[in-house]
C-alpha positions as CSV (number, residue, x, y, z in Angstrom):
1,M,-45.0,-76.2,-35.2
2,E,-46.5,-73.0,-36.9
3,S,-45.8,-69.6,-35.5
4,V,-47.2,-68.5,-31.9
5,D,-49.3,-65.2,-31.6
6,L,-47.5,-63.3,-28.9
7,N,-51.0,-61.4,-27.8
8,L,-52.0,-65.4,-27.1
9,L,-48.6,-66.1,-24.6
10,R,-49.3,-62.5,-22.8
11,T,-52.8,-63.9,-21.9
12,F,-51.6,-67.2,-21.3
13,V,-49.4,-65.6,-18.5
14,L,-51.9,-63.6,-16.9
15,L,-54.0,-66.6,-16.7
16,C,-51.2,-68.4,-15.0
17,Q,-50.6,-65.7,-12.5
18,S,-54.7,-65.3,-12.0
19,N,-56.0,-68.7,-12.4
20,S,-59.3,-67.3,-13.5
21,L,-60.7,-66.3,-16.7
22,K,-62.8,-63.5,-15.3
23,R,-59.5,-61.8,-13.6
24,A,-57.3,-62.4,-16.8
25,G,-60.0,-60.7,-18.9
26,M,-60.5,-58.1,-16.8
27,K,-57.0,-57.4,-16.9
28,L,-56.9,-57.6,-20.5
29,G,-60.0,-55.8,-21.1
30,I,-61.7,-58.9,-22.8
31,S,-64.6,-61.4,-21.9
32,E,-63.8,-64.7,-20.1
33,S,-65.3,-66.4,-23.5
34,A,-63.0,-64.3,-25.3
35,V,-59.9,-65.5,-23.2
36,S,-61.0,-69.2,-23.3
37,K,-61.0,-69.2,-26.8
38,Q,-57.3,-67.6,-27.2
39,M,-56.3,-70.4,-24.9
40,A,-57.9,-72.7,-27.0
41,K,-56.4,-71.6,-30.1
42,L,-53.0,-71.6,-28.5
43,R,-53.3,-75.3,-27.2
44,E,-54.0,-76.3,-30.6
45,Q,-50.9,-74.1,-31.9
46,L,-48.7,-75.9,-29.4
47,G,-50.0,-79.1,-29.2
48,H,-50.2,-79.8,-25.5
49,P,-53.1,-79.3,-22.8
50,L,-52.4,-75.9,-20.5
51,F,-54.8,-75.7,-18.0
52,E,-57.1,-77.9,-15.8
53,R,-60.4,-77.0,-14.0
54,T,-60.2,-77.6,-10.3
55,T,-62.1,-76.8,-7.3
56,E,-59.8,-73.9,-6.8
57,G,-59.8,-72.7,-10.5
58,L,-58.0,-72.7,-13.3
59,R,-54.5,-74.6,-12.8
60,P,-51.5,-75.0,-15.5
61,T,-50.5,-78.3,-16.2
62,H,-47.2,-79.5,-15.8
63,Y,-46.6,-78.8,-19.6
64,S,-47.5,-75.1,-18.7
65,K,-45.2,-74.6,-15.7
66,S,-42.2,-76.0,-17.7
67,I,-42.7,-73.3,-20.3
68,L,-44.1,-70.5,-18.4
69,P,-40.2,-68.9,-17.2
70,K,-39.4,-68.9,-20.9
71,I,-42.3,-67.0,-21.9
72,E,-42.3,-64.5,-19.5
73,Q,-38.5,-64.0,-20.4
74,A,-39.1,-63.7,-24.5
75,L,-41.8,-61.1,-23.5
76,S,-39.9,-59.1,-21.3
77,L,-37.0,-58.9,-24.0
78,M,-39.6,-58.5,-26.5
79,H,-41.1,-55.5,-24.6
80,S,-37.5,-54.2,-23.5
81,A,-36.6,-54.4,-27.5
82,T,-39.8,-52.8,-28.7
83,S,-39.6,-49.8,-25.8
84,P,-38.0,-46.1,-26.5
85,V,-34.7,-45.7,-25.8
86,T,-34.0,-43.1,-23.3
87,F,-31.7,-40.5,-24.0
88,D,-29.8,-38.4,-21.4
89,P,-28.1,-35.3,-22.7
90,A,-25.9,-35.5,-19.8
91,T,-24.7,-38.6,-20.7
92,Y,-24.1,-38.2,-24.8
93,E,-20.9,-38.8,-25.4
94,G,-20.9,-38.7,-29.6
95,P,-19.8,-35.7,-31.7
96,I,-22.6,-32.4,-32.2
97,T,-22.1,-30.7,-35.2
98,L,-24.0,-27.5,-36.1
99,A,-24.0,-25.1,-38.7
100,F,-25.1,-21.5,-38.5
101,F,-25.3,-18.4,-40.8
102,A,-21.8,-16.7,-39.8
103,S,-23.5,-13.9,-38.2
104,T,-25.5,-16.1,-36.1
105,L,-22.3,-17.4,-34.6
106,E,-20.7,-13.8,-34.2
107,F,-24.0,-12.9,-32.2
108,S,-24.5,-15.8,-30.4
109,G,-21.6,-18.2,-30.6
110,L,-20.5,-18.0,-26.8
111,S,-24.0,-18.5,-25.7
112,L,-24.7,-21.0,-27.9
113,F,-21.6,-23.1,-26.7
114,K,-22.3,-22.3,-23.1
115,E,-25.9,-23.6,-23.3
116,L,-24.8,-26.9,-25.4
117,S,-21.8,-27.0,-23.2
118,K,-24.0,-27.3,-20.0
119,T,-26.4,-29.7,-21.2
120,F,-24.3,-31.9,-23.3
121,P,-21.3,-32.1,-21.1
122,K,-19.5,-35.0,-22.3
123,A,-20.5,-34.5,-26.0
124,Q,-17.8,-33.1,-28.8
125,I,-19.2,-30.2,-29.7
126,E,-18.7,-28.1,-33.6
127,L,-19.5,-25.1,-34.9
128,K,-19.4,-24.3,-37.9
129,T,-20.2,-21.6,-40.7
130,W,-23.3,-22.6,-42.9
131,T,-21.2,-23.4,-46.7
132,S,-22.1,-24.3,-50.2
133,D,-22.0,-28.1,-49.2
134,T,-24.1,-28.0,-45.7
135,E,-27.0,-29.2,-46.9
136,Q,-25.3,-32.4,-48.8
137,K,-23.5,-33.1,-45.2
138,L,-27.1,-32.8,-43.6
139,E,-28.6,-35.4,-45.9
140,E,-25.5,-37.7,-45.2
141,G,-25.6,-36.8,-41.3
142,D,-22.4,-35.6,-41.1
143,I,-24.1,-32.7,-39.7
144,T,-26.4,-33.0,-36.6
145,L,-28.6,-29.4,-37.4
146,G,-28.0,-26.5,-39.1
147,V,-29.7,-22.9,-38.4
148,H,-31.0,-20.9,-41.1
149,F,-34.2,-19.5,-42.6
150,L,-37.3,-21.4,-43.9
151,N,-36.2,-22.1,-47.5
152,E,-39.2,-23.6,-49.9
153,D,-36.7,-24.9,-52.3
154,R,-34.1,-27.2,-49.7
155,S,-34.4,-30.5,-50.4
156,T,-37.5,-32.5,-49.2
157,N,-34.8,-35.0,-47.3
158,I,-34.3,-31.8,-45.1
159,F,-36.9,-31.4,-42.3
160,Q,-37.8,-27.9,-41.2
161,K,-38.4,-27.3,-37.8
162,R,-39.2,-23.5,-36.5
163,I,-37.4,-21.5,-34.1
164,M,-38.9,-18.4,-34.3
165,A,-40.3,-15.7,-36.0
166,D,-38.3,-13.0,-37.9
167,Q,-38.1,-10.2,-40.4
168,L,-36.1,-7.8,-42.7
169,V,-35.1,-4.5,-41.6
170,I,-32.8,-1.9,-43.3
171,A,-29.7,-0.9,-40.7
172,V,-28.1,2.5,-40.7
173,S,-25.1,4.2,-38.9
174,K,-26.3,5.9,-35.6
175,S,-24.3,8.6,-37.0
176,L,-26.9,9.5,-39.4
177,G,-29.5,9.8,-36.5
178,P,-33.0,8.9,-37.1
179,L,-33.9,8.1,-40.7
180,T,-37.4,7.4,-42.3
181,W,-37.8,4.4,-45.0
182,E,-37.7,6.6,-47.9
183,E,-34.4,8.6,-46.5
184,A,-32.9,5.0,-46.1
185,L,-33.6,3.8,-49.3
186,Q,-31.9,6.5,-51.1
187,L,-28.4,5.5,-49.3
188,P,-26.1,3.1,-51.3
189,F,-26.6,-0.5,-50.3
190,I,-24.4,-3.3,-48.9
191,K,-25.6,-7.0,-50.1
192,I,-24.6,-9.3,-47.7
193,R,-24.5,-12.9,-49.5
194,S,-25.5,-15.8,-47.2
195,Q,-24.9,-19.4,-48.7
196,G,-28.4,-21.1,-48.4
197,W,-30.4,-17.9,-48.7
198,N,-29.5,-15.8,-51.5
199,E,-26.4,-16.8,-53.2
200,D,-28.9,-17.4,-56.3
201,R,-31.9,-14.9,-55.7
202,Y,-31.8,-12.0,-53.4
203,R,-35.5,-12.2,-52.4
204,Y,-35.9,-8.7,-50.8
205,L,-34.5,-6.7,-53.6
206,E,-36.6,-8.6,-56.1
207,M,-39.8,-8.1,-54.0
208,L,-39.0,-4.0,-54.2
209,R,-38.3,-4.1,-57.9
210,S,-41.5,-5.5,-58.3
211,N,-42.7,-2.6,-56.3
212,G,-41.0,-0.1,-58.5
213,I,-38.0,0.8,-55.8
214,N,-34.6,0.0,-57.2
215,P,-31.9,0.5,-54.6
216,N,-28.5,1.2,-55.5
217,I,-26.2,-1.9,-54.8
218,S,-22.8,-0.6,-54.5
219,I,-21.0,-3.3,-52.7
220,T,-21.6,-7.1,-52.0
221,V,-19.8,-9.0,-48.8
222,D,-20.3,-12.1,-47.5
223,N,-19.0,-11.6,-44.0
224,F,-21.0,-9.8,-41.3
225,S,-18.3,-8.1,-39.9
226,V,-17.3,-6.2,-43.1
227,A,-20.5,-5.3,-43.4
228,R,-20.9,-3.4,-40.4
229,Q,-17.6,-1.8,-40.2
230,I,-18.8,0.0,-43.8
231,L,-22.3,0.8,-42.1
232,E,-20.8,2.7,-39.1
233,Q,-18.8,4.5,-41.6
234,G,-22.3,6.7,-41.7
235,E,-22.5,6.5,-45.5
236,H,-24.4,3.0,-46.4
237,A,-27.3,1.1,-45.9
238,C,-27.9,-2.9,-45.3
239,V,-31.0,-5.0,-45.4
240,L,-30.5,-7.2,-42.3
241,S,-32.4,-9.9,-40.4
242,D,-34.0,-8.2,-37.4
243,S,-32.3,-10.6,-34.9
244,W,-29.0,-9.5,-36.1
245,K,-29.4,-6.2,-34.1
246,D,-26.3,-4.3,-33.4
247,A,-25.9,-1.9,-30.8
248,S,-24.1,0.4,-32.8
249,L,-27.0,0.6,-35.6
250,N,-30.5,1.7,-36.1
251,T,-32.7,-0.3,-37.9
252,I,-36.0,0.8,-39.7
253,E,-39.0,-1.4,-40.1
254,P,-40.1,-1.5,-44.0
255,P,-44.0,-0.3,-44.7
256,K,-46.8,-3.0,-44.0
257,A,-46.8,-3.2,-47.9
258,L,-42.6,-4.0,-48.1
259,R,-42.6,-6.6,-45.3
260,I,-40.8,-10.1,-45.7
261,D,-41.4,-12.4,-43.1
262,L,-39.0,-14.8,-42.2
263,N,-39.2,-18.4,-40.2
264,L,-35.6,-18.9,-38.5
265,V,-35.7,-22.7,-38.4
266,S,-33.3,-26.2,-37.6
267,C,-32.6,-27.9,-40.5
268,M,-32.0,-32.2,-39.9
269,R,-32.3,-35.0,-41.7
270,L,-36.0,-36.2,-42.5
271,V,-35.2,-39.5,-41.0
272,D,-33.9,-37.4,-37.5
273,R,-36.6,-35.2,-37.3
274,Q,-38.1,-37.4,-34.0
275,S,-34.5,-38.5,-32.8
276,P,-34.3,-37.3,-29.4
277,L,-30.4,-36.3,-30.0
278,N,-31.8,-33.5,-32.6
279,L,-35.1,-32.4,-30.4
280,A,-33.1,-31.8,-27.6
281,V,-30.3,-29.7,-29.7
282,H,-33.1,-28.2,-31.3
283,D,-34.6,-26.9,-27.8
284,V,-31.2,-25.7,-26.9
285,V,-30.7,-23.7,-29.9
286,K,-34.2,-22.5,-29.7
287,R,-33.7,-21.1,-26.4
288,V,-30.6,-19.4,-26.8
289,M,-32.1,-17.3,-30.0
290,L,-35.3,-16.3,-28.4
291,E,-33.1,-15.4,-25.4
292,S,-30.6,-13.3,-27.4
293,R,-33.7,-11.3,-29.1
């Protein structure tokens, strides 16, 4: 027997239930003639008569009655197999591993943990600092989601989903009082090295130098807490993301011509961009990050 078209079987079930070409056609959105042609084709494929015409309409033959329950069961199983799996964050019991800027964890780590624990009460949650091998682990699926700035140089196997807009500002100690942009540029600068962003290229410094501005980088650190402690001494400035504002610091926005607009994004495997788990985690992270601004 040749393979049977599933659409013909669906029409067959409807016709058995309705006993009418017209009613079956109305449910399917096709004509009576089309229903009749489908059943003629199915009869040819199965090799048995399927319906008898009576004064009360079409009636399934003995053969049709015998195969109907199994066909209904098979169609039900097929529908179940191809329907999207319902995802409930409250019942998810697997791991959720997230990677962030160290500064993001410092500012928002507790809020992220609380909100993730509330949304995924049965999950095993791990919050990590973004390191040199984070992108590889994202591609391999060892990290569920990372949070970083949009980077056009990132692997195309990693999907970057926007969380919020951000920009770079100059931060100085409040003890220095209100400074202008030009005054802040005269201070020695702290460079904060961030994996996945400026370990190879310091984009803002490149942009300033292309505009004839050459800040004095006196120290490079890879820890925001250390940078903040140095800033609080009142002798240095630092370029920071606006979302990393700190109560102990003043921030100065650059002139419009010297702005670098950023996009904070969640990073995940390209094949996981429609995953209910990844979308739910992204929503939690986005909510926390927006509320912490």
